[in-house]
N, C-alpha and C positions, 0 to 999 in steps of 0.2 A: 280707062273708061271702056275698053273693049277687050274681048278675048276671042281668039280664033276668028278675027275679022268681024265679029258681031258687036255692035255698040250697045252698051247696057245703061249708059248714063250720059246726060247732056252736061258738059263741063261748065260750071259757073265760076269756080274759084280755083286759084292755085295757092297752096299752103306749103311753105318750106320751113324745115327745121334746120337752122344753120347757126353760125357763130355770131353772137351779138357781144360787143365789147365796149369798154369805156375808152374813148379816144384821149381823154385827159390823163389817163394812167398808162395806156398802151398806145404809143404813137403809131406803131405798125403792127397789124394783126399777125399772129403766128402763121407762118407759111406751111409748117408741117405739124403733125400731131406730137412729135417729140418737142418741137418748139412750144406748142401749147402747154405741154406738161411742165416745161421749165418756167413758162410765164405764170402758170397756175401756182407753182411753188413760190415764186417771187411775190405774189400777192396773197399769200396765206400767212396769217400772223404766227401760227405755230412753227412755221419754217423761217419766217422773216418778221421779227417783232416790229419792224418799222413799216410794215405794209399798211396802207390806209384802208384796206378792206380785210374783212375777217377771213374770207376764203377766195381762192383764185379762180374757181370754176364751179359750175353746177349744171345739172341736166335732170330730165324727168326720170326719176327712178322708182316711181310708184309701181306696185305690182301690176304686171302686164305691159309696162311701158319700156322696159329695158331694151327689148328688141328694136324699138323705134329709135331710141337714143344711140344704139350701136350701129344702126343701118348705114349711115354715111361713113363711119369709120371702117366698118366691115368691107364696104365696096372699095374704099380707098386702099385697102390692103389686098385687094383681089380675092376676097373671101365671099362665100355665100352660105346660106343654110342648106338649101338643096339646089342642085344644078338643073339644067334644062331637060335632063332625062329623068327627073324625079329621084336622083341619087343623093343621098345625104352626104354633105361635105362640110358640115359644121365643126368637125374636129380636125381639119387640116391645120398645118403649122401657121398658115396665114390667118385663119380664123382665130386660133388660140392667141397669137401675138396681139391682134387688134382688140380682142375681147379682154385680154389681161390688162392692156393699157387702160381701158375704160374702168375696169374694176379697181386697178391699182391707184387711180386718182383719188378714190375714196378710202380704200382700206390700207394701202401702203403709204401713200403720200399724205393722206389726210388733208388734201387740197380742196375737198368739197365738204359742204355741211354734212355732218354725220347722219342727219335724218332725211337725206334725199331719197331714202327708201319709201318716203311718203310724199314726195314732191311731184307735182304736175304743173301745168301752166300757171295757176294762180300763185303758187309759191315762188316760181321762177320770176314772175313779173314783180312781185313785191321785193324780192331779194335784189333785183336790179334797180328798182326805184329807190330803195333805201340805202344803196351802197354797200350791201352785205357781200356781194361778189363782184369781181372785176370783169368777168366774162361768163357767158353761159351758152349752152345749146338752147336756142329759143326760136320762136315762131314768128312768121311774118305778120300774123294776126295781131300781135302785141305791139308792133312798131308804132302805129298811130298813138297808142297810149304813152309809150316811152318817150316819144318825141314831142308830146304835148306838155308845155311848161305849166299848165294849170293842174294836170294830173300827175306829172313827174318832175316837179321843180328842181330836184337835186341833180338830175342827170339828163334832162331834156336836150341840152345843147352838146352833149358829149357821148351820144349813143350812135353806134354804127353797126350795120348788118353787112356781112360779107360771106362769100362761099366758104364752105368748110375747109379746114387745113387739108393738106395733101398727105397721102401715104405713098407707098411704092407704086401703086396703080393710079396715082393722080388724086385730084380733089373731086369728091362726090358729095352731093348734098341731098338729104332726104326730101323727097317731093311727095306730097299727098294731095292729089286733086280732089275737089269737092264738086258735087253736082246734083242734078235732079233726075229721079227715075219716075216713070209713068206706070201706074197700076195696070197690069194686063187686063183687068176687068173693066177698065174705064170705057164708057160708051162713046167717048169723044177723043180717042187716041190721036187721030189725024189732026184735029184742031189743037190739041195740047202740044203735039210735036211741032206744029207750025209756030206756036207761041215760043216754045223753047228754042227753036232755030233762030228766031229773032233775038230772044234774050241773050243767047250766047254768041250772036253774030257781032260784027263790028259796031253797029249803032247801039244795040241793046247792051252789049258788054261794056261799052264806055259809060252809058248811063248807070248801069248797075254798079260799076266801080266808083263813079262819082258819089254815089249814095252809100258807100261803105264796103262794097264788095271788092273782089280782087280778081278780075277776069284773067284767065291764062292766055288770052289772045296776044300775040306779039305786037299787034298794032296798038293795043291798049297799054301794055307794059312799056312800050317805047314811045308813048305819046309825050311830047315835051311838056305840055301843060300839067299832066298828071305827075310826071317825074319831078317837076318843080316843087310840088307839095309832098310827094312821097319819095324822098331822096334815096331811099333804099331800093327803088325799082331797078336801077341799072345792075345792082348786085343780084337781085332776084332773077333778072334775065340771064346774067352770066351763069348763075348756078343751074338754071334750067338745062344748060348744055350738057351737064353731067348729073342727071337726076337719078338718085338711088331710090328705086321704087319698091313697093311691097312684093311679096311672093305672089306670082301669078300661077296658082295651083288650085285645083278643085277642093283640096283639103287644107287650104291655107290656115283656116281658123284652128284646126286641130294641131297643125304643125307649130303655130305660134303658142298655143297653150302648153305644149310639151316644152318648147324652148324656154318660155318664160318661167315655168315651174322651177327649172334648174338655175336659170339666170338670176332669179330673185334670191335664191339661196347664196349664190356667189356674191351678189351685191351686199347682202346682209353680213357677209364674212363667215358664213357657216361652213362653206366648202371652198376649195381653191378654184380659180377660174378654169384651169385645165380639167379638173374633175367634173365641173358643171357641164362643159361641152362634151366630154367623153360620155357622161351619163345621158345627156340629151341626144347625142348621136345614136347610142344603142337603142333608146326607146323609139326614136324616129325611124330607125331601120325596121323595127318590128311593125310600127304603125303603117309604114308604106310598103310593107312586104317586099323589102329590097332583095331578099334571097331569091325571089321569083322574077326579078327584073333583069333580063340579060344585059342591059346597058350598063348595069352597075358592077358587073364582074369583069369588064374589059379593062 
């Protein structure tokens, strides 16, 4: 919500993309990404004909989404797209290993639906509701639907949300805060900010959450009454401790566009994961004029 000490947005919601799984099929969630891969194969019918689900895992692979689905895995392997000096590091061994794991779940293991290249939130929600997948990288926003027995009768009593599995650098969960910005041309900026300060404060944040929002305030997330009805809140709070956030860079949108262009080809199986990151790194180094950045030659 801030950059270089300047606040740009009043935080209203916390949104996490983490591991959602079927407790009736998987008693203990996978602790590591390698364990997740093995669990995914166990619940994929092409690898295990006795599997009650067709596929063992799914994530949002729609064009432009791969970088988000990779974010938690990337951080857990100690990888990044660019470092704090704006140097491109997307082709390091750690980045390649973690990216290859995600791509291989679809193309090598066939443990994900083959059409996840067109999947986003709605497809993941339906796949979990209808028992198509045993586990998925899914969002906190969908938990009220999945745990509602009127909307999700097949799985409502056997759905759990946990922090992402761990890699060599620990467990990291993708966190995307949502909020409200004020138009700089507003004639009532001070009054608007006063309202937003209340809305995102302890009282307003709790009321907002009671009516369907998800305040990131720790006092709200740890409220016993709210946790009683939102059983996934303790896991949300735990995952907040290791939040994998988006790139904080003035040219972030351009960086993501370049990365996703190559990542989408890897997910489609058109090029190898290693080649995708090599090509992305070369293009990003030109984009960021890395040759003239002294920090990148050290």
